[in-house]
C-alpha positions, 0 to 999 in steps of 0.5 A, spaced: 804 293 146 800 300 145 799 305 151 794 310 150 792 316 154 790 324 153 793 331 153 791 337 151 793 343 146 791 350 148 789 354 142 787 362 143 783 361 150 780 354 148 783 347 148 783 341 144 784 334 146 790 331 144 791 323 143 798 320 146 800 313 143 806 310 145 808 303 142 815 299 144 817 294 138 823 291 136 828 296 133 832 302 136 831 309 137 826 314 140 821 317 135 816 323 137 812 324 131 805 329 131 808 336 129 812 337 136 816 343 137 823 343 141 820 343 148 816 337 146 822 333 143 826 334 149 821 330 153 825 324 151 831 326 156 826 329 162 822 322 161 828 318 161 831 321 167 825 321 171 824 313 170 831 312 172 830 316 178 824 312 181 828 305 179 824 304 172 828 304 165 827 307 158 826 301 153 832 300 149 828 298 143 824 302 138 819 307 142 814 311 138 810 316 141 805 319 137 801 326 138 795 326 134 792 329 131 798 330 127 796 337 123 796 341 130 802 344 133 804 341 140 808 346 144 811 346 151 813 341 156 807 339 159 806 332 155 812 329 159 808 326 164 803 322 159 809 320 155 812 317 161 806 313 164 805 311 157 812 308 156 811 305 162 805 301 160 807 300 153 814 296 156 809 293 161 813 296 167 806 298 171 800 294 172 794 298 171 788 298 176 785 305 173 785 306 165 790 311 162 784 312 157 779 315 162 784 321 164 787 327 161 794 327 164 799 333 163 805 335 167 812 337 166 817 333 169 824 335 172 830 330 172 828 328 179 821 326 177 818 332 180 812 335 177 813 343 175 806 347 174 804 348 167 800 354 163 792 353 161 790 349 166 783 352 166 781 351 159 784 344 159 779 342 165 773 345 161 774 341 155 776 335 159 769 335 162 765 337 156 768 331 153 766 326 158 773 324 161 773 321 168 778 326 171 784 330 170 791 328 173 796 334 173 801 338 178 799 339 185 800 346 184 795 347 178 790 343 182 786 349 185 785 352 178 783 346 175 778 344 181 774 350 179 771 346 174 765 341 177 764 334 175 771 332 174 776 329 178 782 333 179 788 329 181 794 333 184 800 329 184 807 332 186 811 327 183 811 322 177 811 316 182 805 319 185 801 318 178 804 311 177 802 309 184 795 312 183 794 308 176 796 302 179 791 303 185 797 303 190 796 310 193 789 313 194 789 321 192 782 324 193 780 329 188 780 336 190 773 339 190 772 347 190 765 350 192 766 355 186 760 359 187 762 360 195 769 362 193 767 367 188 762 370 193 767 371 198 772 374 194 768 378 188 769 385 192 776 384 195 779 390 193 785 393 196 784 400 194 778 404 196 775 411 194 774 412 202 782 413 202 782 419 197 782 426 200 779 432 196 778 431 188 771 430 188 770 432 181 775 427 179 771 422 183 765 424 180 768 423 173 770 416 175 763 414 177 760 417 170 765 413 167 764 406 171 756 407 170 757 408 162 763 404 161 766 410 158 774 411 156 777 416 160 783 421 160 786 425 165 790 431 164 794 434 170 801 435 173 805 430 176 803 428 183 796 430 182 793 423 184 792 421 177 795 414 178 792 413 185 785 415 182 785 410 176 787 404 181 781 405 185 776 405 179 775 397 179 773 398 186 767 401 183 765 397 177 759 392 178 762 386 180 764 380 175 759 375 174 761 368 175 761 367 167 766 373 166 770 371 172 771 364 169 772 368 162 778 372 165 781 366 169 782 363 162 785 368 159 790 369 165 791 361 165 793 361 158 798 367 159 801 363 165 799 369 169 795 366 175 801 364 179 802 357 183 796 355 187 791 360 184 784 359 183 778 364 180 779 371 179 773 374 182 775 381 182 776 386 176 783 386 173 787 392 173 793 392 168 798 398 168 803 396 162 810 401 162 810 406 156 816 402 153 811 396 151 811 393 144 806 392 140 805 385 140 806 385 148 800 390 148 795 387 143 797 380 143 801 376 138 808 372 137 810 366 133 805 362 137 800 368 139 799 369 147 794 374 150 797 381 150 795 386 156 789 389 153 786 381 153 789 381 160 785 387 162 778 383 159 772 385 164 777 390 167 781 396 166 787 398 162 791 404 165 796 407 160 800 412 164 804 417 161 800 416 154 804 421 150 810 417 152 807 410 149 810 408 142 805 411 136 804 404 133 803 401 140 797 406 141 794 405 134 793 398 134 788 399 140 783 402 135 780 396 133 780 392 139 777 398 142 771 398 137 770 391 136 772 388 144 776 383 141 783 381 138 784 377 132 791 375 130 792 371 124 798 367 121 799 363 115 795 357 116 791 359 122 788 365 126 786 366 134 781 370 137 782 373 144 777 377 148 778 384 149 772 388 153 776 393 157 775 400 160 781 404 157 784 409 163 789 414 160 793 419 164 798 424 161 802 431 163 799 437 160 806 438 157 813 436 157 815 440 164 808 438 167 806 445 169 802 448 163 795 451 166 798 449 173 795 454 178 801 456 182 807 453 178 809 456 171 810 452 165 817 453 162 815 450 155 817 454 149 811 456 144 808 450 140 811 445 145 805 444 148 801 442 142 806 438 139 806 434 145 798 433 145 799 431 138 803 425 140 796 422 141 792 421 134 785 424 133 782 417 132 784 414 138 782 421 142 775 420 138 774 413 142 775 417 149 769 419 152 771 423 158 777 428 158 778 430 165 783 436 168 786 434 175 789 439 179 793 438 185 790 437 192 791 443 197 795 442 203 788 444 207 785 438 203 790 433 205 790 434 212 783 435 213 781 428 215 774 429 213 770 422 211 770 421 204 765 417 200 767 409 200 767 405 193 762 401 196 757 407 196 759 409 189 758 402 186 751 401 189 749 407 184 753 405 178 750 398 179 743 401 179 745 405 172 748 399 169 741 396 171 737 401 167 742 400 161 741 393 161 734 393 160 735 399 155 739 394 151 736 388 152 734 387 145 741 389 142 746 384 141 753 386 143 751 392 147 751 393 154 753 400 156 752 407 153 759 407 151 757 402 146 752 405 142 753 406 135 752 413 132 745 411 129 742 409 136 745 415 139 740 419 135 734 414 137 736 414 145 739 420 147 734 425 145 734 432 148 729 438 148 730 444 145 733 448 151 738 443 151 740 443 143 741 451 144 746 450 150 749 444 146 750 449 140 752 455 144 757 450 148 760 448 141 761 455 138 764 458 144 768 453 146 770 451 139 768 443 140 770 439 134 764 435 131 767 428 134 765 431 141 757 431 139 756 424 140 760 423 146 757 429 150 750 425 148 753 419 151 756 421 157 749 426 158 745 419 158 749 416 163 749 422 168 741 422 167 741 414 168 745 416 175 740 421 177 734 416 175 732 421 170 728 418 164 730 424 159 736 428 158 735 434 162 739 441 161 744 440 167 746 433 165 748 436 158 752 442 162 756 437 166 757 432 160 760 438 156 765 439 162 768 433 160 771 435 153 777 439 155 782 436 149 776 438 144 776 445 145 780 450 140 786 453 143 786 449 149 794 448 148 795 455 147 
């Protein structure tokens, strides 16, 4: 007898429906075909143990399991449950009231028949609804994530027996229903960190506001303990709230990577990722034998924070250059390629020198001649070229720390950022793939960031006296346009340029002695 149901294989951040067919006929042995990996092949033992635990038997005949299409590699242990149910139907050990063919079924079995959570549930649920399936049967721990998708019966089961009784009609399991929009609205601004908790550092807060308003990348240079990490962690709280589409896209990436956790639902706040400087190239950008999203994709629609930037391997930093420009990562293998989105803001921090006290107002730097420049040279020019704001962070004085003055909160700052982003949305409404000032190519900078004669004179003087490099020119114009947007100005004024020039510390000649 032939039994058939459907599962799914995750490819990149999308899903492909997999047909699972089982026949039981005269003969011996268990055959699993359709390009399975080792984890799928081992399902025979898990399925057999689960069947015996609930009083069923594995047929002592020829059992053929086919996973189609056969040219797509099947990975992981999430095919256990559909294979087990099809074996029961094909061997006539269960009488169905509900058809297996109407559902997508996924789940990993333990030896006692309990179901373990799986990865990539959200893209599978989206594909199941798109293909017109009635429902999605999966482990109960994953059900809240799948329930984000409306118009699909999400059936969470704890054990294989629950699934058997559901399809036999002996047990009613109500589909899990989630009001996605209400969930999104209630949690989209639920940030733990707030700029209201920061004493002092008003100039750094201002730089963060400009970065958020224009989508600019930032590097902070300052001694240990100056507050660089604390300030970076608060940046997501002043970015514009995620749209529902962005939230779904972000959740899909975390789902595929298995980073959502049990009983997780929609990611409604902008992600903040802070990998350690020992991270490998593949872990940062994504990849592996079976490509998975890296840290830059996990920070999609959010912030990637690289603390102690010069301590990262140079090769790891260099592979970020293309994603910073193209806002996506393409990973190619011999027979196929996957693409992960990577639209993130890069926030980096570093000490000014190995000892950390170069240019410190009170402590003396003990680094020898040329050490500071060599330390800075660990960051390549092309990477530094993609960072618009260079901000020098100085330690907060004792008086500032103990003043207990009320500080401006993230919500107030975010309102100004949203207004500036609305101006940019209108400005780039006819441009495909450009949403903020930071994304403008050089030709567009010349058209949009027009400055008056007195502004040109100031910019020329600054570049000559401060020894700014040529790459600083476009960056200054982009940042000054963002500052003008925050001020609600139609044109770039001289004060906007003057403020933007301050944020090019590392481009100055002789900055490192």
